[in-house]
Every structure is written in structure tokens, then in C-alpha cells.
C-alpha positions in Angstrom: 5.3 -17.8 -12.9 2.2 -17.8 -10.6 0.4 -14.6 -9.8 2.3 -12.5 -7.3 0.4 -12.0 -4.0 0.7 -9.4 -1.3 2.3 -10.0 2.0 0.7 -8.6 5.2 1.9 -5.0 5.8 0.8 -2.8 8.6 0.1 0.9 8.3 -1.2 3.7 10.5 0.8 2.6 13.5 -0.3 5.7 15.3 -3.9 4.6 15.1 -3.9 2.1 17.9 -2.1 -0.9 16.6 -1.0 -3.5 19.1 2.1 -5.6 18.6 0.0 -8.8 18.3 -2.9 -7.6 16.0 -2.6 -4.6 13.7 -5.7 -2.3 13.6 -5.0 -1.6 9.9 -3.0 -3.7 7.5 -2.8 -4.8 3.9 -3.9 -8.5 3.9 -1.6 -11.2 2.7 -2.7 -13.1 -0.4 -4.3 -10.3 -2.4 -3.2 -10.3 -6.0 -0.4 -7.8 -6.4 -2.1 -6.1 -9.4 -5.2 -5.4 -7.2 -3.0 -3.8 -4.5 -1.3 -1.7 -7.1 -4.6 -0.6 -8.5 -5.8 0.4 -5.0 -2.6 2.3 -4.4 -3.1 4.2 -7.6 -6.6 5.2 -6.6 -5.5 6.4 -3.2 -2.7 8.4 -4.8 -5.2 9.9 -7.3 -7.3 11.1 -4.4 -4.2 12.7 -2.8 -3.3 14.3 -6.1 -6.8 15.9 -6.4 -6.6 17.2 -2.8 -3.2 18.7 -3.3 -4.2 20.2 -6.7 -7.1 21.9 -5.0 -4.9 23.2 -2.2 -2.4 24.5 -4.8 -5.1 26.3 -6.7 -5.6 28.6 -3.8 -8.3 26.8 -1.8 -5.8 25.8 0.9 -5.9 22.8 3.1 -7.1 22.6 6.7 -5.8 20.4 9.4 -8.3 17.6 8.8 -7.4 17.6 5.1 -3.7 17.5 5.8 -4.2 14.5 8.1 -6.3 12.8 5.4 -3.5 13.2 2.9 -1.0 11.7 5.4 -3.3 8.7 6.0 -3.9 8.2 2.3 -0.2 8.3 1.5 0.5 5.9 4.3 -2.2 3.4 3.0 -0.9 3.7 -0.6 2.7 3.1 0.6 1.6 0.0 2.6 -0.2 -1.4 -0.5 2.8 -0.7 -2.8 5.3 -2.2 -0.3 3.1 -5.3 0.2 2.8 -5.8 -3.5 6.5 -5.3 -4.1 7.5 -7.8 -1.4 4.9 -10.3 -2.8 6.4 -9.8 -6.3 9.9 -10.4 -4.9 8.7 -13.5 -3.1 7.2 -14.9 -6.3 10.4 -14.1 -8.2 12.5 -15.9 -5.6 10.2 -19.0 -5.7 10.5 -19.1 -9.5 14.3 -18.9 -9.3 14.4 -21.6 -6.7 12.1 -23.8 -8.8 14.2 -23.3 -11.9 17.4 -24.1 -10.1 16.0 -27.4 -9.0 15.1 -28.5 -12.6 
């Protein structure tokens, strides 16, 4: 099986996206493992921010918004990788059925 690649996936729709051209998106054609690594890094940052808030330091409005944006970005990367993996699997199954 070839390397699974991401599909394009929009995120941060509230940040000024237009129907034709997204302001923010995961690019198609990125290796799925790179997208998963990026999502992991984003979620690690969220984890650190939430741990700090839970330790009594609290979280202000800007930090709360940052957490929402980071989670939205991580979800977009995960979804793009997942759909890319599904597409690669479907191509493999189609190729095998034609053998």
C-alpha cells in the first residue's frame, strides 16, 4: 500500500472562510503520519494549558479561545489524515479486486 495522504479539510470556519477559498485548512497530499504528528503536538499544547488551569492558575478568555482553536486545528488534522487513510485503503481494495 502506498503512503496515506491527507485530504483538504477546513477548520476555523468562524475566522472568515469564504465558500470558495478557506482561510485555514489542512492541505491535501500531506503524509498522514505528518498530520497525526502535528495533531499530537497541538493536543500536547492544549494539555499543558489545561493542566496549568487545573493547577489553580485559571484560564482567561484569550487562553480559552486559544484552546478552542488548537482543538479545532488538531481535529481537522486528524480528520484529514483519517479520510486519507480510508481513501488509501479503498484504493488498495479496488486494486486487489482487479487482480
